[in-house]
VOGU-3710 file (C-alpha; in Angstrom, 3 decimals, decimal comma):
1> masseievvs> 71,730/-265,952/-52,017  71,592/-266,574/-48,059  73,731/-264,505/-45,581  76,375/-267,375/-44,918  77,261/-267,764/-48,411  80,160/-265,916/-50,064  79,633/-264,590/-53,737  82,768/-264,614/-55,539  83,348/-261,986/-58,012  85,936/-261,830/-60,608
11> sdsktqknpt> 88,309/-258,905/-60,521  89,249/-259,198/-63,967  88,501/-255,801/-65,683  88,241/-257,022/-69,286  85,027/-258,796/-67,843  83,822/-256,346/-65,923  82,406/-253,056/-67,246  81,150/-249,885/-65,355  77,656/-249,344/-66,254  77,741/-245,700/-65,937
21> evpvidvfsa> 81,071/-245,384/-67,682  80,724/-242,210/-69,989  82,048/-243,252/-73,507  85,251/-241,053/-74,554  84,331/-239,965/-78,159  86,389/-236,659/-78,468  89,208/-234,593/-77,338  86,762/-232,891/-74,767  85,646/-235,984/-73,379  89,433/-237,516/-73,069
31> saygdfqklr> 90,361/-234,150/-71,387  87,681/-234,375/-68,891  87,881/-237,568/-67,812  91,641/-237,944/-67,831  92,074/-240,686/-70,757  95,548/-239,411/-71,840  95,874/-242,278/-74,577  92,822/-241,224/-76,429  93,637/-237,914/-76,303  96,810/-238,501/-78,106
41> kfveqdgasl> 94,925/-240,725/-80,479  92,692/-238,012/-81,330  95,392/-235,519/-81,971  98,367/-237,282/-83,215  96,303/-240,019/-85,448  92,817/-238,337/-86,251  94,031/-234,627/-86,495  91,834/-233,451/-84,262  92,198/-229,623/-82,830  92,791/-228,749/-79,363
51> snpdvhgyya> 92,465/-225,027/-80,176  88,493/-224,928/-81,140  85,993/-225,026/-78,234  83,038/-227,739/-77,975  79,469/-226,834/-78,891  78,917/-225,037/-75,471  82,162/-222,813/-76,001  84,474/-224,999/-73,593  88,110/-225,759/-74,332  89,909/-229,376/-73,917
61> lhwaalnnfp> 92,191/-227,391/-71,396  89,219/-226,169/-69,622  88,166/-229,777/-68,948  91,644/-230,844/-68,020  91,695/-228,234/-65,603  88,859/-228,634/-64,095  89,382/-231,969/-63,041  93,066/-231,680/-62,033  94,783/-233,437/-64,889  98,142/-231,431/-65,034
71> diaqyiiehg> 100,012/-233,979/-67,684  96,900/-233,718/-70,154  96,852/-229,979/-69,495  100,634/-229,417/-70,417  100,140/-231,931/-73,571  97,020/-229,659/-74,540  99,054/-226,635/-74,201  102,156/-228,420/-76,150  99,807/-229,342/-79,128  98,313/-225,787/-79,670
81> ddvnaseniq> 95,564/-224,696/-77,135  95,876/-221,151/-75,793  96,397/-221,415/-71,874  94,358/-218,014/-71,648  91,451/-219,030/-74,069  88,235/-217,904/-72,812  84,796/-219,459/-72,981  81,068/-217,915/-73,119  81,742/-216,027/-69,866  85,067/-215,489/-70,208
91> qtalhwtavq> 86,339/-217,502/-67,777  89,872/-219,165/-68,135  91,113/-222,633/-67,512  92,932/-220,870/-64,662  89,154/-219,668/-63,465  88,423/-223,289/-63,524  91,343/-224,776/-61,555  90,349/-221,989/-58,912  86,660/-223,456/-58,312  87,860/-226,856/-58,011
101> gaiaaadvll> 90,897/-226,260/-55,860  92,936/-227,983/-58,680  96,374/-226,929/-57,582  98,401/-229,271/-59,996  96,547/-227,998/-62,948  96,868/-224,539/-61,882  100,220/-224,873/-61,451  100,684/-226,037/-65,117  98,813/-223,259/-66,635  100,657/-220,629/-64,687
111> qngarveaad> 104,354/-222,015/-65,498  102,854/-221,684/-69,267  101,915/-217,837/-68,667  98,230/-218,159/-67,603  97,215/-214,444/-66,695  96,157/-214,304/-62,893  94,794/-210,888/-63,726  92,005/-212,152/-66,360  88,522/-211,394/-65,145  85,307/-212,980/-66,430
121> vngyr> 82,263/-211,048/-67,151  81,245/-210,754/-63,205  84,745/-209,445/-62,833  86,110/-212,386/-61,006  89,822/-213,105/-61,248
//
């Protein structure tokens, strides 16, 4: 294309796909990527549990907290996940919000009883 030509690109999202888009296949990826609609489908229609960790020991709440999705975090708490559940090195979702500076998600966790004094295996609170 010559430099004086203008390329018209459609803004229709139905025809444009992000080639690096990660598929949302379970409650963990829905929580991590903020796909509330799919999260609700997995839980309410498919019967997926929010109180069990993934294969790496991380909970859906950890992923929502890490990526600062407060509405998803609230939904997860309301549908069965323990706000103080910890993963393999004893970090809670509140630890993960601290790492990212995810203040809105931290606020939801604290309002729902997250323990500030919970320490991981390294003693970090």
